[in-house]
C-alpha distance (Angstrom), angle and dihedral (degrees) to the residues before:
residue distance angle dihedral
M1 . . .
A2 3.72 . .
N3 3.81 117.0 .
A4 3.77 121.2 -124.6
G5 3.86 108.6 -75.1
Y6 3.80 95.8 23.2
P7 3.72 119.2 98.3
T8 3.93 93.4 -149.8
C9 3.76 140.1 25.5
W10 3.81 122.5 -102.2
Q11 3.79 93.1 -101.7
C12 3.81 95.8 51.0
R13 3.78 89.2 47.5
Q14 3.57 92.7 53.4
A15 3.79 92.7 48.0
G16 3.85 89.9 51.8
D17 3.75 90.3 49.6
I18 3.78 94.1 53.3
L19 3.89 101.4 32.4
G20 3.82 101.2 30.6
A21 3.70 135.6 -104.5
G22 3.88 119.7 -47.7
V23 3.83 95.1 29.1
A24 3.72 94.9 116.9
D25 3.78 99.4 37.0
A26 3.71 91.3 117.0
V27 3.67 120.7 39.2
V28 3.87 121.5 -172.9
P29 3.92 121.0 -172.1
L30 3.63 113.4 -135.5
S31 3.86 129.2 -172.8
L32 3.70 132.2 -168.9
A33 3.78 116.2 -128.9
L34 3.75 115.1 -163.7
K35 3.90 116.3 -154.5
G36 3.71 110.8 -100.1
E37 3.92 94.3 15.8
Q38 3.77 123.2 116.5
Y39 3.81 96.6 -105.5
A40 3.76 92.3 50.3
N41 3.89 88.5 50.6
E42 3.83 91.7 51.4
L43 3.72 91.6 49.7
W44 3.69 92.2 51.5
R45 3.76 91.5 49.7
Y46 3.81 92.5 48.0
K47 3.74 92.8 48.5
N48 3.80 98.0 43.0
A49 3.83 102.6 38.7
T50 3.73 119.5 97.2
G51 3.74 115.3 -118.8
P52 3.75 143.4 85.8
Q53 3.84 91.7 -54.3
Q54 3.79 89.7 76.6
Q55 4.00 91.1 60.6
């Protein structure tokens, strides 16, 4: 998280300094869901339940 007055957080600033400008322009959160674990079950329910979440 960036502090007030700073356009990027420390990690993004470091990545930009090392890899060049524009590297972290798009950030996508990823999660690992192991079969049989709670998060995998939640994802399955979310993706397979009928309702507005399927739109």
